[in-house]
N, C-alpha and C positions, 0 to 999 in steps of 0.2 A: 661548478654549480650545476644543479639539476635544471634542465630546461623546463619551461612552463608552457602549457598550451594556452595561447592567447588569441583573441579576436583581432583581426587586422586593424580595427578602428579603436580598440581599447587595450591599453597595456596593463591588464590585470592578471593576477595569478590564478584565475579560474574562468571557466567558460560562461557564456550567457545562459545556457541551460541550467548551470549550477546556481547562478544568481536568481534566475526566475524561480527555481525550486525553493531557494531559501526564502524568497519573498512570499511565495505561496504558503510555505510552512509557517511563516510568521503570521500572515493574515488569517490562516486557518485555525490559529489558537482560539479565535473567538467563534469558531464554528464547530458544529457537532457532525461527525462523519456518520452517514447512514446510507446504506445501499438499498434504497427504495426506488419505486418508479417515480418518474418526473411528475410533479404535481404543482398546483398553484400555491402561492404564498401571499399573505397579506402583510403589508408593511405597517407595523404598529408605531404610532407616534410616541416619542419619549422626550425626556428633557433635552436631549441633544439634537432633536429634530423640530423644526418649526413647520409642522405639517397641517396647520389648520385649513390651508387652502389647497392642499394637494388632493385634487379630486381623484386622480388616477390611483394614487397609492393608498388613499384612505377609504376609497369606496369600491375598488375593484381588485381582484387578485392579480398579481404579477409574478412573472418567473424571473428569479434572480440570475439564473445561469442557463443559457441555452447552448448546447453543444451537440454536435453530431455523435460524439463519443460518450456523452453523459446524459443520463435520463433521470437525474436525481434532483431533489429539491427539498424544501422544508418551510417552516414558518419563521419569518425573519424578525429578529429583535436586535436592538442595539447591543445588548449585553447577553444575548442568548446564542449558544453555539449553533452553527449551521453548516451543512455540507456544501462545499464549493465544487470539488472535483473528485471523481472516483480514484484518481491517482494520488491524492493527498492522504497520508496516514493520520491516525489519531495522535494528538499531542497532549502533554500534561497541561492541565488548566492553569497551573501555577506559573507557566512560562510567561515571559513578558510579551504583551500584545504589540509592543512598539519596536520589537527587535528588527523588523524588516523595514522600518521607516527610512533608514539610511540609504536604502537602495532605490527609493522612489525617484530621487533626482537623476540617478543613473539611467533608469528606464525612460524618464522624460527626455533626457538627452539622446537616447537611442531612437526617439520618435523623429529626430531631425531628418530633413529631406536628403542629407548627404549620406545617409545610411542605406544599406540594402533593404529591400522590401521585406525579406524574411526576418531581419532583425527588428524592423519597425513593427511587423506583425506580432512577433513574440513579445515585444515590449508593451504594446497596447493591450494584448491579451493578459499579461501579468498585471498591468495597472487596473484593468477591469475587475480581475479577481480580487485584487487588493481593495478596490473601492467598495466591494460588497461588505466590507467590515463595518460600514456605517458612516455617519457624519464625520467622525474623527479621522478616518482614513481619507475621506474626500477632502477634508481641510488640509491634510498633509500634501495631497496631490496639487491642490490649488495654490500652495505656497510657491510653487515654481511657476514663474510667468511663462507663458507660451504653451502650457500643456493643452489648453482647450483648442488653440489655433492648430496645433500639430495634430490633435485628435480629429478635428473637423476635416483637415486635409486628407486624412486616411479614408474618409467616406468616398473619395474618388478612386480608391484602389480597386483593381480588378479581382482582388482576392476576397472571396466570401468570408473567410475567417477574419481578415482585417476589418472588413466593413461591419461584420457582426459585433466584433469586440469594440470598435470605435463607437458604434451606436449604443452599445451597452454601457460603455463608460460615460458617454454624454447623458444617457438616461439617468445614471446615478448622480452625476453632477447637477443636472437640471432639477432633480428632486429636492434640492436644497434651495430655499427661497432666495438666499443672498447671492447665489451663483446663477440664477435663472436668466437675468438680463445679460450677464457676461457670455453665456452660451449663445443667446440670440444674436448678440453683437458680433460674435465670431463667425457669423454666416452659416450657422447650423441649419436654419430653415431652408435657405437656398440650396445647400448641399444635399439635404435630405430629399428635397423636391426632385433634384436631378437623379439621386439614387433610386427613388421610388419609380421613376419613369423607365428604368431599365426593363427590357422585355422579360427577362428571367431572373428572379430573385428567390432565395430560399425563404421559407416561412419565418425562420429565425431573424433574418435581417429585416424583413417587413415588420415583425412584431417589435423589435428593439427600436427601430426608427420611428414607428408610430407612437411608441411610448414616450420617446423624447418630445414629440409634438404635443402629446397629451399633457406632459409636465409644463411645457412652455405655454400652452393655451390656458393655463390657470391665470395668467396675467392678462388684464383687460386689453392693453395696447398690443400685446403679442397675438391675442385672439384676432384682432382686426387685421393684423399683418398676414396671418395664416389664411384667413377667410378671403382676403383680397388677392391671394396668389393663385397659382395653378394647381394648388393642392386639393381643392374641393372635389374636382372630378376623380382624382386618384382615391381620395377617401371614400367616395361613394362606390367606386369600383371594387375596393377591398371589402366592402360589405358582402360581396358575392364570392369571397375567397373560399378555398377548400378547407383551410385551417381555421378552426373556431377561435383560436387565440388571436389571429390576425383580425378577424371580424370584430372581436371584443375590443382590441386596441383601436381600431378605426372608429368604432362606435363611441369609445371614450373621448376621442378627439372631437367628434361632432357634438357630443353632449356638452363639452366645454365651450365650443364655439357658439353654440346657440344661446349661451347665457348672456351674450351681448346682443341687444335688440338691433343694433346697427347691422349685424350679420344676417338677420332673418331674410331680408329681401334677396340677397345674392345666393343664400343657401337654398331657398325655395325655388328660385329660378334655375338653379343648377340641377334641381331634381332630387333633393334629399328626402322628401316626404315618402314617396312610394317604397324605396328600399328599406327605410326604417320601419314603416308601417307593417311590412310583411312579417317582421319578427314578433308582432303582437297578435297575429292571427293564430287561431287554434290549429290550422292545418299545416303549420310550418314548425319543424323541429329546430329549436334554438336553446342556447344555454340561458340560465337565469341571469347571468351578467349582462348579455347583450339585450335581453328583454328589458332589464332595468335601465340600461343606457338609452335604448330607443324610447322607452316611456318617458324618461326625463326630458329628452330632446323634444319630443312631440308635444309634451305638456307645455313647454315654453312657447313653441310655435302656435299652439292652440289658443293662446291668449289673444291672438289677432282674429277678428271675425272672418276675414277672407280665408286665412289659412285653416281656420276651423272647418270651412266648407271643403277644402281639399282633403282634410282628414276623413270627413264623412264619405267623400267619394272613394276613399281607400277602404271603406268598410269599418271604420273606427268611430266611436262617439265619446265625447267627454261626459263623464257621469259625476255628479256632485258627491263629495264625501260628507256624510252627515254624522259620522261618529258611531262606533259600535253600540253605544248606549241606546241609540234611537231604535235599534232593531229588537230590543227586548220586548217591545209592545206587539211584535208581530205574532199573530196566532193563526197558523194555517189550518184549513179544514182537513182533518185527518180521516174522517169517516163519512164524508159526503159523497154522493154519487158523482163520478168524474165529469167534468165539463171543460169546454174550451176556455182559454184565457179571456176571451171577450164576453163570456157569460152564457153563450149558447150551449145547448146540451150536446153531449157526445153520443153519437149513434153506436151504442155497444149492446151486446146481447147479455142479458142477466141470466145467471145460472142458479138453480136451486141449491147449490152446494153451500154448506155452512162456512161463513167467513173465517179466515185464518186468525188465530189468536194474536199473531204478530202483524196483522194488517197486510199480508202479502197479496191476498186476493183483491183488496181494494187498490193496491198499488199497480197490479198488473191488469186490472180490469180494462184500462184504456187501450191495451194492446189488441183486444179482440174487437176489431171494428168490422161492422157488417159491410160486405161488399156486394150485396145482392142488388141494391138500388143503384141507379146510374150515377147519381151525384153524391154518393156516400163517402167516397174516398177523400181523405184529407188533402187539402191543397198544401203546396210547399210552404206558403206563408204561415198557415196554421200549425204545421209541423215545427217550424222554427219557433213559433210562439210557445208551443208546449215544451220544447227542449229548453228554451231560455227560462221559462217560469220554473221548471223542475230544478234546474241547476241553481238558480238564485234562491229559491225557497229552501233547498237543501243546505246551502251555505248559511242562510239565516238561522236555520234550526240548530246547526251545530256551533253557531257563534263564530264562524270563520269568514263572514262576508266582508268585514272590515277589521283591521287591527289598529291599535292606538298609534302605531308608528308608520302606518301606510302613507307613503309619499311625503313623509315629513310634515311640513306646514302647508302643503298644497291643498287647494280647495276642491280639486278635481282629480279623478283618475281616468285612465283611458281603457276602454274595453271594446272587444269586437261587437258589432251592432246587435247581434242576437242577444248577447249577455247584457249589453248596455241598455237596450230597450226594456228587457225584462226587469233589470235592476231599478230603473226609474219608475216603472209601473208598481213594483213592489213597495218602493218608498212612499208612493201615494196612499198606501194602506196603513201607514204608521200613524201613531198619535202625535208625534212631534210636529208642531206647526212649522217651525223653521225648516225641518227636513222636507215637508210637503211643499213649501214655497220653493225651495231649491230644485226639487224634482220637476215641478210644474214649469218653472222658468227654463230649466234645461230641456224639457220636451219642446217648448216653444222655439228654442235656439236650434235644436236638432231637426225639427220638422221642416226641412227646406226642400225636400223632394217628394215626389209621389210615392216612391218606394218607402221612405221613412215614415210618411204619414200613414200609409196602409199598414206598416209594421206595428206602429203604435195602436192602431185600431184593433188589429188581430190580437195584440198582447193584452187588451183590456183597458187601455188608457182612457178611452171615451167613457166607459162605464164608471170608472173610479173618479174621473174629473167631475162628472155631473153629480155624482154622489156627494161631493164636498163643495159644490158651487155655492151653496147657501151657508157656508161656514161663518161662524161668528166673527172670525178675524178678517179685517179688511184686506190685509196683505195676502191672505190665502185666497180670498175671492178674486182679487185682481190678478194673481198669478194663474189661477185656474182659467179665468176668462181669456187671459193671454194665450195659454196653451190651446184652448178650444178654437180661438180665432185663427191660429196658425194651422191647426189640423183641418179646419173647415175649408181651406183652400181646395182640398181634394173633393170632387163631387161625390165620390163614394163615401168618404168619411163624413161629409156634410149630411148625407142621407142618414148615416148611422147616428150622428149627433141629434138629428131631428127626431128619429124614431125612439130615442131614449127619453123623449119628453122634455127637451131643454127649453122650449119656447116659454113655458110658464115661468121658469126661473129667470130667463133673460128679461122678460117683460117686467118682473118685479124689481130686478136690479136696475133696469133703465129708469124706472119711475123714481128711484132713490139716489141716482147718481148725479154728479155734477154735469151741467149741460155741455160744457166744453172740455171736460176732462178726458184723460186717456181711456178710462174705463168705458165711457160713453162711446168713444170711437170704436173700441174693440167690440162692444155689444152690437152696435149698428152694423159693423162688418159681418158678424155672424148672422144677424137677422136679415140683412140684405141678400146673403147667399141662400138662406133658407126660403125667404119670401121673395124670390126673384121673378118678376113679371115675365121676363123672357122665357123662362122655363115653362110658365103657364101657357104662353103663346105656342111654344113648340108642342106641348101636350095636346093642343087642339088640332094642329095641322100636320104633325109628323108622328107616324106610328110604326116606324121601322125599328129593327133591333138596334140597341145602343151599346157600344163598347163590348161587343161579343155576347151580350145577354140575349137570351131567347125571348125576352119580353120586349115589346116596343116601348118607345119613350112614354107614350100615354099611360100604358099599364104600369110601367115602373114608377112613373111620377105619382100616379094615383095611389100606388101601394105605400107611399111615404107621406107626402104632403097632405093630401086631402083626408087621409085617415087619422093623421096625428094632430093636425091643426084643429084647435077648438075655437070656433067663431066667438064664443063668449069671452075667451081670453083676449083675442085680438080687438074686440069691440069695446074693451075697457076704456072708459072716458078719460081716465088719468093718463093711460098709455097713449091714446090718440092725441090728447092735448100736448103731451110732451114732445111727440114727433112734430107737431105743428110749430111748437116753440123752437125746436132745433132748426126747422126749416126757415124760421123767421130771423134768427139772430146768431147763426153760427158761421163757420168758414165754408168755402165752396165744397170742400171734401165732405164735411158732415151734412151739408144741405143735399148733396148728391145721394148719400145713403138714405136720408130721411125721405126724400122725394120718391126714390125707388120703392121703399117699403110702403109708403102711402099709396102709390100707384097699384101695388099688389092688393092692398086692402080695399080699394074701390071696387074690386070684384064682388065683394060682399055688400049687399044693399044696406044692411044695418050699419056697417062701418062707413059707407059713403055718405049716408045721411048725417052721421055724427061729425064727420070730417068737415062738411060744409058749414056746420054750426060753429066750428072753432076758428073762425076768421081766417080761413085758408086763403082767401083772396089777398089779404094783406101779406101773408107769408110768401105767396108767389111773387107779388110785386117787389118784395125785398130782394128777390133774385133778379127779376127782369130789370129792375131799376137800380141795380148795384152801381156804385160809383165807378167801377171798372169800365162800364159801358158809357160813362159820361166824361172820361178823361180825354183831354186833347192830345194830339200827337206830340207836342212839346213836353207835356208832363210825362208821357210814356218813355220818351227818349232818355230821361234822366235815370231810369231804372236799369239795373244790371241785366244784360241779355238773358242769362240763365234764369233769373227770377221772373223776368217778363214772359219768357216762353212757358215756364211752369204755370204761372198764374193764368195765362191765356188758355192752356189746356184744361186746367181745373175749372175755369169759368165756362168753357165750352161744354164740358161734361155735365156740370150743374144745370146749365140752361137747357140742355137736351132732355135731361130727366124731368125738369120742371115743366117743360113743354108737353112731354108725354102725360104727366099727371094732369095738366090743364085740359088736354084733349079728352082724357077719361072723365073728368069732372063735368065737361060740357054735355055729357049724357044725362046729367041730373037736371030735372026741370027746375027744381028750387034754386040751384046754383045759377042757371041761365037767367032767372028772373032777377036775382040779386046782384050778380057780378057786373062790373063795369067793362063791357066787351070792348068799347072804344079805347079805353086805357090800355087794355091788354094788347090790342092791335097795334097801337102806337109804339108800345115798348118793344114788341117782337119785330116790328119792321125796322126799328133802329138796331136791334141785335143782328138782324139779317145782313146789315151792311158793315158789321164789325169784323175784327180780324180773328174771330174764333175759328178753329179748324173746320174745314168744309164738311167733314162727316157729321159734325155736331149741328149743322144747319138743316139736316133732313127733317128732324122732328119740329124744328122751328117753322119751317115752311109748311109742313103738314098741319100744324096747329093754326097757322095763319089762314090756311084754306078753310078750316072748320070754323074759325072765328068769322071769316067773311060771309059764311052762309048764315051766321046768326045775327050779323050786323046789317040793319036796313038802311044805315046812313050812307050817303054818297061821299066818297073821298076823292080829292083831286087826282091822286096817283093810285091807280088800281093795284090791289095787292098781288094780282097775278103777275103784273109787270115786275114788281120788286122781286118776286120769287124767281122768275125766269132770269133776271139780271144777276142776282146775288147768290142763287143756289143752283139752278138748272144749268146755265151756261158754264160756270166754273166746273161743275161736276162732269159735264160732257167733254170739256177740254182735257180734264185730268184723265178721263178714260181713254181718249185718243192718244195721249202722251204715254201713259204708263201701262195700259192693259196688254197682257200677253196673248189674249184671245183675239183672233182676227174677226170673229163674229161680233164681239162686243165693240171693237173699234169701228166696224162697219155700221152697226146700229147707231153708235154715237155720232158719226159723221152725218148720217141721214137725218137723225133727229135735229142736229144743229142746223142742217140745211132747211128743214121745215120751219124752225124758229126764225132764221134770218129771212126766209122768203115772205114772212108776214109784213116786211117793210118798215118795221119799227126802227128808227134811227138809233135808239138807245141799245137795241140788241146788237147792232153792228159794232158800236163803240165798246160794248162789254166784251165781245169776242176779241177785239184788238187789244184792249187793255189787259185782258187775262192771259195774253200770250198765245191766243188761238191761231194766229197766222203761221207761226213756226210749226205748230203741231199739225195743222192741216196740210201745209206744203210737204212735210215728211210723209204724211199718210197718203197723199196723192202720188208721191214718188214710189212708194212701196206697196200700195194697195191694189185690189182688183178693180175691175171695170166699174162696179157700183160705187166703190170708194172714190174712184177718179171722177165719176159723174157728179156725185154729191159734193166732193171737195172743191171741184172747179166752180160749181154754182155758188158756194160760200165765198170763194176767193173773188169771183166776178162781182158779187154784191159788195164785198169790202173794197174792191178796186174802184168803185164809183166815187169813193172819197179819196181825194189826192193826198190827204195826210197819212193814209195807210201805205202809200207807194214805197217810201224808204224801208219800212219794215218788211214789205213783201220782197223787195230786191235783196235785202240783207238775209232773208230766209232762204234764198237760192231758188226762187220760183222761176226765174228766166230760163235756166237750162232745163228745168223740168218741163216747162211749157213747150220749149223747142223740140224735145224728144217726143212729146205727145203729138205735135204737129207733123213731124217728119214721119213717124210711124203710123199716122192717121188712126190713132186710137179713138175710143169713144169720146165724143164731145171735142174733137180736135178743132172744130170751127170756133167754139167758145174759147178754147185755149189761144187761138190765133188772135181773136178780138182782144183778149186780155193782154197779150203781148204788145199789141199796138197801143193799148191804153197806158202801159207802163213806160217810164222814161228809159231811153236807151243810152 
C-alpha cells in the first residue's frame, strides 16, 4: 500500500493545507476574484441577514479580509461573488457552494487546545475565510458547539495572524443578531480588552477587534457592559491612531455606546468629547465616516444642557435643522455695496472701472481694504463673521445648505462655531416662522460665553433680531426677546442692542405683556442692563479708559445711552405705571428689576414727578413689609435650607434696590410732603435686624440716615444706634476676618475701637454676639503695633463684662497677652491688666 502523508493528530489521507485549500475553494464559489487594491465594502442586508440594528455594517464601510499578503476587497452581498484571497483561483459558478461544509467540523476540532499553535492558526484562518460567505456559512460554523469559545481563546495567542483571524471570525459571527449574546457570554469583551492593552498591535488586529465591539454594542445591555469596563480609555486612545480604519472602528463603537443615556456620564468623564470634536473642525483632515460617527455621538451628548456647554468649549455649536424648503425664501443682495455682517459699512476704495458682467468686481470689492487709517484693518472677529456669512450664503444659493436626509430624524446638526453662528443668523432672515423661532432659541442656548455673544454680534444677529422683535407671531416675539436677553449679558453687546433702538420696542412689549410672565422677566432683564443706575454713577465719577478702549467710561457711556435714550419714551405714563404695578405685586426677582429701572428713571425730572403720582409709596411698602420679614424663627425652620437661602438672597437684593429708589425719591419735595416717613423708618429698622446678607444692608442703612434727617419725631431708640449695631459693627468684623489687605484690617480695628470707646453697652454686646472676639484676638496676634493697640483697647472694654471671659479664653487670648507682656510691646501694661482680669 502506498504510504500517505498524515498529520500527527489526524489520520486522514491528505494534509491540513490541502483541506484548507479545499474549503477555501468551496467558500470562494460565492465570491468573485479580482486583483484590485484593498478598499472598503458595505455589508448589504438581505433576507438571510437580520441587520436592522447593525450600526456598524449598515452605516459604515468594513473590510472583509485584512491580510499582510492581500490588499483586495469588494462589495459584499449574500449572493454576490467576492474576492477572498489572491491565492484562490476562479471557479465555475455552477459548483455547489456547500461542498466545503463537511470540513467545518474538522477545522473546529483543530481549534482544540491540544493541537499545535500552527494548526490552530491555520484552522481559524480557514474558518474566517469560510465565514465571509455570509449568514449560511456562519450558521454552519455555529452548529458545532464550542467554536466560539475556542475562537475567543485564540485571542490570547502571541501570533498576530491567529489574533487577527480569531477577531475577524468573531466579527462575522457577532454581526448576526441571534449569535451576538453567545459571543459576549463566551468572554469576548474581556479577551478583546486584554488584547487591545498590548503595547504593540497591528492595525489589522485593532480594526477587527474594534469591529467585534461595534457589533456587540448594538445590544443595549452589552453597551452598558462595554462602557463600564476598561475599554473606554482604549477606545479614546485609538481615535489618535495612525490608521484611519482603526479610528473609524473606534468611532463606530463610541457612536453605539452613546446611544444609551446611562453611558453619557462615564463617557464624558473619561474625556470622549474633545477627541471626537476635533474631527468636526475644519482644520483637521478626517474621513467622511469618522466625521459622521463623531457627529452622531456628539449630537446624542448635546441633548444634555451641561454637555452642550462642553461642546461649545470645543468650538462646536448645535444648529437647528429647519428643512431645505425654508431656505427657498432666502434672497441675498448680489449688487449692493459690500458691508460687514453686523450692518456697518466696509471701508473699501471704489474704482471707476465698469462692473464685471458676471459680478466679479462686486465679489472681490471687499478684498481691497484701505489700510491708511489706524483702525481700518478688520479685527479677527469681523473676518470670521465675513467668512462664515460667505460660506453659508453660498450653500443657500446653490441649495446645498441642508438635504432632506441630513442627520435622519435629528432636530439639530453640529457645526464649527464660525459656520454655526453664520447659519443661525442666516435663518433669522428667512420667512419661515418656525425656522426663525428655532434659530432665536438656539442663539439663546449657545450665547453662554463672552466669545459667543460677541461672535453673534459681529455676525449681525442683533440687527436681525431687533428687525423682527415686533413680529405678529407671539412665539417669534418671545424667542427673539429670549435671544436678546442672553446676548445682553455682555456689556459690549448690550451697548449694540441699545444703539439699534431697541428701547422703544421693549417698552411697547412690556406694556402688553403679562405682569408675571416669562416675557416680562426677560424684558425687564434687558431694560435693567441698559438702564443701569450704577453705570450712570460710574459715568459721573470715573473717566478712565474702559476695556482697552481709548475712550473713558463717561465718553463711551454718553456715546450710547444718552444719545439713544428718548425721554419721551421713558416718561410714557402706561410704561411707568406698569413698572410700579410690577414693583407692587410681583416676586422679589421682578421687583428688583423694576426698582432698578425706576431708580434710573428718577434721573429725569419729568419721569420722577410721574412716578410719585402712581402710588409709588404703596409699591415700596409692599417690599419693605413683605411677609418674609414678619416670619418667626419657628416658621422659617420648616423651610428647606436651600430654598430658605435663596429666598433670603433674593429678598436682600430686592430691599437694597428699593432702598436706593426710596433714597432717590426723597429728593422730590412732593414725595417728602406726601410720604409717611415714620412708616418707612419703622419698616427699614426692622429689616436692618433681619437675616438678609450684610452687603444688602448698606443701602438700607443709608436710606435710614436720610429718613432720619427728614423725620422730626423723636424715637426712643436712635436710628444711628441701630445702624451701628446691625450694619457697621458686623461689616467691620467681617473686614477684620476676611480682608487680605493689612491696611483695611487696620482701619477696621481702629474704627471698631472708636465705636466701642463710646461706652454704649449695646455696642460691646454686638461685637461679642457677632464673633468679634475671635477676630480681634487673631488680628492682635498677627497685626502691627497700631492693630495691637486698637485691638487691646477693644478686648479690654469687652473684658469688663464677665460673660465675655469664656469666649476670650476660648479664642486663645491668654498666650497672646503673655507674649505681649514678655516682649514689652506697645500697650503691654494694658495687656497685663487684662490678664489679671481673666480667670486663670
